[in-house]
SEMI-60282 format. One record per residue: residue number from 1; residue in one letter; chain; x, y, z of N, C-alpha, C, O in turn. Coordinates in Angstrom, 2 decimals, padded with zeros to 5 digits. Layout:
<recs>
<titor:NUM	palum:a	segu:A	nu:X	nv:Y	nw:Z	cau:X	cav:Y	caw:Z	cu:X	cv:Y	cw:Z	ou:X	ov:Y	ow:Z>
...
</recs>
This chain:
<recs>
<titor:1	palum:a	segu:A	nu:-013.98	nv:-010.90	nw:004.85	cau:-014.77	cav:-009.95	caw:004.23	cu:-014.74	cv:-009.17	cw:003.15	ou:-013.61	ov:-008.69	ow:003.01>
<titor:2	palum:f	segu:A	nu:-015.32	nv:-008.92	nw:002.51	cau:-015.33	cav:-008.74	caw:001.26	cu:-014.49	cv:-007.96	cw:000.70	ou:-014.51	ov:-006.88	ow:001.29>
<titor:3	palum:i	segu:A	nu:-013.61	nv:-007.97	nw:-000.34	cau:-012.73	cav:-006.93	caw:-001.24	cu:-013.00	cv:-006.67	cw:-001.88	ou:-013.10	ov:-007.67	ow:-002.59>
<titor:4	palum:s	segu:A	nu:-013.42	nv:-005.61	nw:-002.56	cau:-013.68	cav:-004.70	caw:-004.13	cu:-012.20	cv:-005.13	cw:-004.95	ou:-011.12	ov:-004.61	ow:-004.65>
<titor:5	palum:i	segu:A	nu:-012.32	nv:-005.95	nw:-005.82	cau:-010.95	cav:-006.15	caw:-006.91	cu:-011.73	cv:-005.88	cw:-008.41	ou:-012.67	ov:-006.33	ow:-009.07>
<titor:6	palum:q	segu:A	nu:-010.78	nv:-004.93	nw:-008.48	cau:-011.35	cav:-003.32	caw:-009.41	cu:-010.22	cv:-003.72	cw:-010.83	ou:-009.04	ov:-003.48	ow:-010.62>
<titor:7	palum:a	segu:A	nu:-010.71	nv:-004.48	nw:-012.62	cau:-009.74	cav:-004.89	caw:-013.07	cu:-009.44	cv:-003.50	cw:-014.11	ou:-009.10	ov:-003.59	ow:-015.29>
<titor:8	palum:f	segu:A	nu:-009.60	nv:-002.55	nw:-013.55	cau:-009.87	cav:-001.03	caw:-014.31	cu:-009.57	cv:000.26	cw:-013.08	ou:-010.29	ov:000.31	ow:-012.08>
<titor:9	palum:p	segu:A	nu:-008.35	nv:001.34	nw:-013.31	cau:-008.54	cav:002.54	caw:-012.74	cu:-009.86	cv:003.33	cw:-011.86	ou:-010.86	ov:003.95	ow:-012.23>
<titor:10	palum:a	segu:A	nu:-009.38	nv:003.00	nw:-010.70	cau:-010.55	cav:003.57	caw:-009.63	cu:-009.72	cv:005.14	cw:-009.04	ou:-008.49	ov:005.09	ow:-009.17>
<titor:11	palum:l	segu:A	nu:-010.16	nv:006.20	nw:-008.55	cau:-010.13	cav:007.37	caw:-007.87	cu:-010.21	cv:006.86	cw:-005.97	ou:-011.24	ov:006.52	ow:-005.39>
<titor:12	palum:l	segu:A	nu:-009.13	nv:006.93	nw:-005.49	cau:-008.35	cav:007.10	caw:-004.45	cu:-008.47	cv:007.82	cw:-003.55	ou:-007.83	ov:008.85	ow:-003.74>
<titor:13	palum:d	segu:A	nu:-009.16	nv:007.77	nw:-002.31	cau:-009.06	cav:008.49	caw:-001.21	cu:-007.76	cv:009.04	cw:-000.22	ou:-007.87	ov:008.30	ow:000.76>
<titor:14	palum:l	segu:A	nu:-006.84	nv:009.76	nw:-000.02	cau:-005.74	cav:010.04	caw:000.35	cu:-005.95	cv:011.52	cw:001.20	ou:-006.75	ov:012.39	ow:000.85>
<titor:15	palum:p	segu:A	nu:-005.03	nv:011.59	nw:002.41	cau:-005.17	cav:012.56	caw:003.19	cu:-005.26	cv:013.42	cw:002.12	ou:-004.96	ov:012.91	ow:001.03>
<titor:16	palum:q	segu:A	nu:-005.66	nv:014.87	nw:002.11	cau:-005.64	cav:016.15	caw:001.23	cu:-004.00	cv:016.59	cw:000.78	ou:-003.48	ov:016.55	ow:-000.33>
<titor:17	palum:d	segu:A	nu:-003.56	nv:016.90	nw:001.77	cau:-001.91	cav:017.04	caw:001.28	cu:-000.61	cv:016.32	cw:001.30	ou:000.51	ov:016.69	ow:001.63>
<titor:18	palum:l	segu:A	nu:-001.12	nv:015.11	nw:000.82	cau:-000.49	cav:013.65	caw:-000.01	cu:-000.39	cv:013.71	cw:-001.37	ou:-001.44	ov:013.98	ow:-001.95>
<titor:19	palum:e	segu:A	nu:000.73	nv:013.52	nw:-002.14	cau:001.20	cav:013.79	caw:-003.26	cu:001.88	cv:012.12	cw:-003.72	ou:002.86	ov:011.84	ow:-003.03>
<titor:20	palum:v	segu:A	nu:001.57	nv:011.24	nw:-004.55	cau:002.12	cav:010.26	caw:-004.56	cu:002.79	cv:010.29	cw:-005.77	ou:002.34	ov:010.61	ow:-006.87>
<titor:21	palum:s	segu:A	nu:004.32	nv:009.78	nw:-005.34	cau:004.68	cav:009.52	caw:-006.65	cu:005.49	cv:008.53	cw:-006.99	ou:006.69	ov:008.82	ow:-006.93>
<titor:22	palum:t	segu:A	nu:005.20	nv:007.29	nw:-007.38	cau:004.94	cav:005.84	caw:-007.46	cu:004.16	cv:005.53	cw:-006.89	ou:003.65	ov:006.09	ow:-005.92>
<titor:23	palum:v	segu:A	nu:003.68	nv:003.63	nw:-007.82	cau:002.49	cav:002.96	caw:-007.04	cu:002.81	cv:001.67	cw:-008.08	ou:003.48	ov:001.80	ow:-009.10>
<titor:24	palum:s	segu:A	nu:002.32	nv:000.63	nw:-007.70	cau:002.36	cav:-000.31	caw:-008.17	cu:001.57	cv:-001.26	cw:-007.87	ou:000.86	ov:-001.05	ow:-006.88>
<titor:25	palum:c	segu:A	nu:001.42	nv:-002.39	nw:-008.46	cau:-000.67	cav:-003.51	caw:-008.23	cu:000.60	cv:-004.84	cw:-008.54	ou:001.47	ov:-005.04	ow:-009.39>
<titor:26	palum:g	segu:A	nu:000.09	nv:-005.57	nw:-007.28	cau:000.30	cav:-006.83	caw:-007.23	cu:-001.32	cv:-007.66	cw:-007.85	ou:-002.25	ov:-007.04	ow:-008.37>
<titor:27	palum:s	segu:A	nu:-001.30	nv:-009.11	nw:-007.61	cau:-002.27	cav:-009.68	caw:-008.39	cu:-003.34	cv:-009.81	cw:-007.45	ou:-004.12	ov:-010.75	ow:-007.60>
<titor:28	palum:r	segu:A	nu:-003.57	nv:-008.57	nw:-006.02	cau:-005.06	cav:-008.44	caw:-005.51	cu:-004.44	cv:-007.48	cw:-004.54	ou:-004.83	ov:-007.82	ow:-003.43>
<titor:29	palum:h	segu:A	nu:-003.65	nv:-006.43	nw:-004.44	cau:-002.87	cav:-005.62	caw:-003.96	cu:-002.41	cv:-004.52	cw:-004.56	ou:-002.00	ov:-004.64	ow:-005.72>
<titor:30	palum:t	segu:A	nu:-002.37	nv:-003.04	nw:-003.82	cau:-001.58	cav:-001.97	caw:-004.24	cu:-001.35	cv:-001.26	cw:-003.24	ou:-001.98	ov:-000.96	ow:-002.23>
<titor:31	palum:a	segu:A	nu:000.02	nv:-000.93	nw:-003.80	cau:000.47	cav:000.24	caw:-002.87	cu:001.17	cv:001.48	cw:-003.11	ou:002.30	ov:001.29	ow:-003.56>
<titor:32	palum:a	segu:A	nu:000.86	nv:002.68	nw:-002.96	cau:001.68	cav:004.27	caw:-003.12	cu:002.58	cv:004.75	cw:-001.89	ou:002.46	ov:004.97	ow:-000.69>
<titor:33	palum:v	segu:A	nu:003.45	nv:004.76	nw:-002.80	cau:004.63	cav:005.76	caw:-002.75	cu:004.60	cv:006.99	cw:-002.36	ou:005.05	ov:007.70	ow:-003.25>
<titor:34	palum:t	segu:A	nu:004.09	nv:007.90	nw:-000.95	cau:004.06	cav:009.40	caw:-001.47	cu:005.28	cv:010.15	cw:-001.69	ou:006.31	ov:009.50	ow:-001.57>
<titor:35	palum:r	segu:A	nu:005.39	nv:011.28	nw:-001.96	cau:006.78	cav:012.08	caw:-002.53	cu:007.41	cv:012.49	cw:-000.79	ou:008.57	ov:012.68	ow:-000.44>
<titor:36	palum:g	segu:A	nu:006.38	nv:012.51	nw:-000.11	cau:007.26	cav:012.37	caw:001.94	cu:007.45	cv:010.61	cw:001.99	ou:007.12	ov:010.15	ow:003.09>
<titor:37	palum:g	segu:A	nu:007.78	nv:009.91	nw:001.27	cau:008.73	cav:008.83	caw:001.73	cu:007.81	cv:008.34	cw:002.48	ou:008.34	ov:008.17	ow:003.58>
<titor:38	palum:e	segu:A	nu:006.41	nv:007.93	nw:002.54	cau:005.48	cav:006.87	caw:003.29	cu:004.95	cv:006.35	cw:002.40	ou:004.82	ov:007.01	ow:001.37>
<titor:39	palum:l	segu:A	nu:004.38	nv:004.81	nw:002.44	cau:004.17	cav:004.38	caw:001.65	cu:002.20	cv:003.51	cw:002.34	ou:001.77	ov:002.77	ow:003.22>
<titor:40	palum:y	segu:A	nu:001.84	nv:004.12	nw:001.44	cau:-000.06	cav:003.24	caw:001.83	cu:-000.19	cv:002.30	cw:001.11	ou:000.35	ov:002.22	ow:000.01>
<titor:41	palum:t	segu:A	nu:-000.92	nv:001.44	nw:001.61	cau:-001.51	cav:-000.29	caw:000.84	cu:-002.95	cv:-000.32	cw:001.09	ou:-003.79	ov:000.37	ow:001.66>
<titor:42	palum:w	segu:A	nu:-002.91	nv:-001.35	nw:000.47	cau:-005.07	cav:-001.37	caw:000.22	cu:-004.81	cv:-002.71	cw:-000.24	ou:-003.66	ov:-003.14	ow:-000.28>
<titor:43	palum:g	segu:A	nu:-006.16	nv:-003.62	nw:-000.73	cau:-006.16	cav:-004.89	caw:-001.06	cu:-006.81	cv:-005.92	cw:-000.11	ou:-007.63	ov:-006.02	ow:000.80>
<titor:44	palum:w	segu:A	nu:-005.67	nv:-006.87	nw:-001.13	cau:-006.29	cav:-008.37	caw:-000.31	cu:-004.91	cv:-008.64	cw:000.58	ou:-003.84	ov:-008.44	ow:-000.01>
<titor:45	palum:g	segu:A	nu:-004.87	nv:-009.09	nw:002.02	cau:-003.84	cav:-008.69	caw:003.23	cu:-003.61	cv:-009.95	cw:003.57	ou:-002.98	ov:-010.24	ow:004.58>
<titor:46	palum:k	segu:A	nu:-004.27	nv:-011.08	nw:002.50	cau:-004.35	cav:-012.77	caw:003.75	cu:-002.46	cv:-013.21	cw:003.71	ou:-002.12	ov:-013.95	ow:004.63>
<titor:47	palum:y	segu:A	nu:-001.68	nv:-012.92	nw:003.01	cau:-000.25	cav:-012.90	caw:003.52	cu:000.60	cv:-012.21	cw:004.34	ou:001.74	ov:-012.47	ow:004.73>
<titor:48	palum:g	segu:A	nu:-000.30	nv:-011.05	nw:004.58	cau:000.49	cav:-010.07	caw:005.08	cu:001.42	cv:-009.18	cw:004.53	ou:002.53	ov:-008.82	ow:004.95>
<titor:49	palum:q	segu:A	nu:000.58	nv:-008.79	nw:003.19	cau:001.65	cav:-008.40	caw:002.37	cu:001.15	cv:-006.70	cw:002.03	ou:001.60	ov:-005.93	ow:001.19>
<titor:50	palum:l	segu:A	nu:000.21	nv:-006.52	nw:002.90	cau:-000.12	cav:-005.32	caw:003.30	cu:000.82	cv:-004.37	cw:004.05	ou:000.84	ov:-003.16	ow:003.80>
<titor:51	palum:g	segu:A	nu:001.48	nv:-004.86	nw:004.83	cau:002.39	cav:-004.40	caw:005.90	cu:001.95	cv:-004.01	cw:007.30	ou:002.75	ov:-003.33	ow:007.94>
<titor:52	palum:h	segu:A	nu:000.62	nv:-004.38	nw:007.95	cau:000.36	cav:-003.75	caw:009.00	cu:000.08	cv:-004.48	cw:010.23	ou:-000.80	ov:-004.37	ow:011.08>
<titor:53	palum:g	segu:A	nu:001.05	nv:-005.24	nw:010.08	cau:001.26	cav:-006.35	caw:011.18	cu:000.21	cv:-007.32	cw:011.15	ou:000.11	ov:-007.78	ow:012.29>
<titor:54	palum:n	segu:A	nu:-000.68	nv:-007.87	nw:010.32	cau:-001.92	cav:-008.66	caw:010.47	cu:-002.14	cv:-008.95	cw:008.71	ou:-001.48	ov:-008.46	ow:007.79>
<titor:55	palum:n	segu:A	nu:-003.38	nv:-009.98	nw:008.64	cau:-003.96	cav:-010.78	caw:007.54	cu:-005.25	cv:-010.36	cw:006.95	ou:-006.01	ov:-010.89	ow:006.14>
<titor:56	palum:t	segu:A	nu:-005.25	nv:-008.61	nw:007.93	cau:-006.40	cav:-008.37	caw:007.61	cu:-006.35	cv:-007.20	cw:005.89	ou:-005.41	ov:-006.45	ow:005.61>
<titor:57	palum:s	segu:A	nu:-007.82	nv:-007.43	nw:004.92	cau:-007.75	cav:-007.24	caw:003.74	cu:-008.57	cv:-005.52	cw:004.26	ou:-009.40	ov:-005.34	ow:005.16>
<titor:58	palum:s	segu:A	nu:-007.89	nv:-004.38	nw:003.22	cau:-008.73	cav:-003.58	caw:003.08	cu:-009.18	cv:-002.58	cw:001.79	ou:-008.42	ov:-002.55	ow:000.82>
<titor:59	palum:d	segu:A	nu:-010.28	nv:-001.85	nw:001.78	cau:-010.29	cav:-001.15	caw:000.81	cu:-009.93	cv:000.15	cw:000.42	ou:-009.91	ov:000.81	ow:-000.63>
<titor:60	palum:r	segu:A	nu:-009.71	nv:000.27	nw:001.30	cau:-009.36	cav:001.72	caw:002.28	cu:-007.60	cv:001.85	cw:002.21	ou:-007.00	ov:001.34	ow:003.15>
<titor:61	palum:a	segu:A	nu:-007.04	nv:002.30	nw:001.47	cau:-005.60	cav:002.37	caw:001.47	cu:-005.19	cv:003.78	cw:002.67	ou:-005.65	ov:004.92	ow:002.76>
<titor:62	palum:r	segu:A	nu:-004.06	nv:002.97	nw:003.51	cau:-004.03	cav:002.95	caw:005.06	cu:-002.68	cv:002.76	cw:004.78	ou:-002.19	ov:001.86	ow:004.10>
<titor:63	palum:r	segu:A	nu:-001.92	nv:003.95	nw:005.53	cau:-000.82	cav:004.15	caw:005.64	cu:-000.01	cv:003.01	cw:006.92	ou:-000.45	ov:002.95	ow:008.07>
<titor:64	palum:v	segu:A	nu:001.43	nv:002.00	nw:006.37	cau:002.12	cav:001.71	caw:006.71	cu:003.04	cv:001.80	cw:007.90	ou:004.26	ov:001.64	ow:007.93>
<titor:65	palum:e	segu:A	nu:002.12	nv:002.11	nw:008.99	cau:002.84	cav:002.65	caw:010.51	cu:003.70	cv:002.44	cw:010.69	ou:004.36	ov:003.45	ow:010.89>
<titor:66	palum:h	segu:A	nu:004.55	nv:001.05	nw:010.79	cau:005.61	cav:000.48	caw:011.37	cu:006.84	cv:001.18	cw:010.24	ou:007.91	ov:000.59	ow:010.33>
<titor:67	palum:l	segu:A	nu:006.82	nv:001.90	nw:009.61	cau:008.21	cav:002.21	caw:008.85	cu:008.04	cv:003.54	cw:009.30	ou:009.12	ov:004.13	ow:009.29>
<titor:68	palum:v	segu:A	nu:007.24	nv:004.14	nw:009.63	cau:007.05	cav:006.15	caw:010.15	cu:007.83	cv:005.63	cw:011.93	ou:008.73	ov:006.13	ow:012.60>
<titor:69	palum:a	segu:A	nu:007.12	nv:004.68	nw:012.10	cau:007.32	cav:004.43	caw:013.86	cu:009.44	cv:004.34	cw:013.62	ou:010.20	ov:004.67	ow:014.54>
<titor:70	palum:k	segu:A	nu:009.76	nv:004.03	nw:012.74	cau:011.05	cav:003.84	caw:013.33	cu:012.16	cv:004.43	cw:012.07	ou:013.29	ov:004.14	ow:011.68>
<titor:71	palum:g	segu:A	nu:011.00	nv:005.53	nw:011.69	cau:011.81	cav:006.55	caw:010.97	cu:012.33	cv:006.06	cw:009.07	ou:013.26	ov:006.38	ow:008.34>
<titor:72	palum:l	segu:A	nu:011.19	nv:005.21	nw:008.94	cau:011.86	cav:005.01	caw:007.19	cu:011.62	cv:005.56	cw:006.08	ou:010.55	ov:005.09	ow:005.68>
<titor:73	palum:r	segu:A	nu:011.94	nv:006.13	nw:005.52	cau:011.41	cav:006.88	caw:004.28	cu:011.60	cv:006.00	cw:003.48	ou:012.73	ov:005.51	ow:003.47>
<titor:74	palum:v	segu:A	nu:010.31	nv:005.36	nw:002.26	cau:010.22	cav:004.80	caw:001.46	cu:010.95	cv:005.29	cw:000.11	ou:010.53	ov:006.44	ow:-000.03>
<titor:75	palum:e	segu:A	nu:011.74	nv:005.03	nw:-000.85	cau:012.11	cav:005.01	caw:-001.88	cu:011.02	cv:004.68	cw:-003.17	ou:010.55	ov:005.20	ow:-004.19>
<titor:76	palum:e	segu:A	nu:010.99	nv:003.48	nw:-002.38	cau:010.71	cav:002.41	caw:-004.09	cu:009.82	cv:001.35	cw:-003.32	ou:010.00	ov:000.87	ow:-002.21>
<titor:77	palum:v	segu:A	nu:008.62	nv:001.08	nw:-004.39	cau:008.12	cav:-000.28	caw:-003.72	cu:007.87	cv:-000.78	cw:-005.27	ou:007.94	ov:-000.12	ow:-006.31>
<titor:78	palum:v	segu:A	nu:007.50	nv:-002.37	nw:-005.03	cau:007.41	cav:-003.06	caw:-005.83	cu:006.15	cv:-004.36	cw:-005.24	ou:006.51	ov:-005.23	ow:-004.44>
<titor:79	palum:c	segu:A	nu:005.02	nv:-004.32	nw:-005.66	cau:004.41	cav:-005.39	caw:-006.03	cu:004.53	cv:-006.78	cw:-006.15	ou:004.91	ov:-006.82	ow:-007.32>
<titor:80	palum:g	segu:A	nu:004.44	nv:-008.52	nw:-005.60	cau:004.28	cav:-009.10	caw:-006.94	cu:002.89	cv:-009.49	cw:-006.50	ou:001.94	ov:-008.78	ow:-006.19>
<titor:81	palum:p	segu:A	nu:003.02	nv:-010.91	nw:-006.57	cau:001.51	cav:-012.13	caw:-006.91	cu:000.92	cv:-011.29	cw:-005.04	ou:000.09	ov:-010.39	ow:-004.88>
<titor:82	palum:w	segu:A	nu:001.58	nv:-011.90	nw:-004.17	cau:001.44	cav:-011.91	caw:-003.37	cu:002.35	cv:-011.37	cw:-002.16	ou:001.85	ov:-011.50	ow:-001.04>
<titor:83	palum:t	segu:A	nu:003.46	nv:-010.85	nw:-002.23	cau:004.72	cav:-009.71	caw:-002.15	cu:004.05	cv:-008.65	cw:-002.21	ou:003.08	ov:-008.34	ow:-002.90>
<titor:84	palum:t	segu:A	nu:005.03	nv:-007.72	nw:-000.84	cau:005.23	cav:-005.90	caw:-001.40	cu:006.67	cv:-005.73	cw:-000.77	ou:006.94	ov:-005.73	ow:000.43>
<titor:85	palum:y	segu:A	nu:007.58	nv:-005.57	nw:-001.86	cau:009.07	cav:-005.42	caw:-001.57	cu:009.06	cv:-004.18	cw:-001.44	ou:008.38	ov:-003.51	ow:-002.22>
<titor:86	palum:v	segu:A	nu:009.94	nv:-003.48	nw:-000.28	cau:009.59	cav:-001.86	caw:-000.56	cu:011.33	cv:-001.49	cw:-000.41	ou:012.07	ov:-002.40	ow:-000.05>
<titor:87	palum:r	segu:A	nu:011.94	nv:-000.01	nw:-000.72	cau:013.32	cav:000.29	caw:-000.59	cu:013.21	cv:001.30	cw:-000.10	ou:012.71	ov:002.39	ow:-000.39>
<titor:88	palum:v	segu:A	nu:013.89	nv:000.73	nw:000.93	cau:014.10	cav:002.24	caw:002.07	cu:015.27	cv:003.24	cw:002.41	ou:015.09	ov:004.15	ow:003.23>
</recs>
């Protein structure tokens, strides 16, 4: 699948009621934490770094449902080159 990699800021479509508190970028993926403690990720997912339980890449920001299902509130996110570290 083709994934758009941009080296410049771009507008992001998230549900209208969400406010982003922090963002981190890896070499080919991005993660955003909302003020409500949810994690959204997008970009290249070859190594599972998007956290969706697969190796699928996505140009669209998607909520990491596993954290929601476990009732975890994300406090901080740090993206490495091919990893994503989350503090809950």
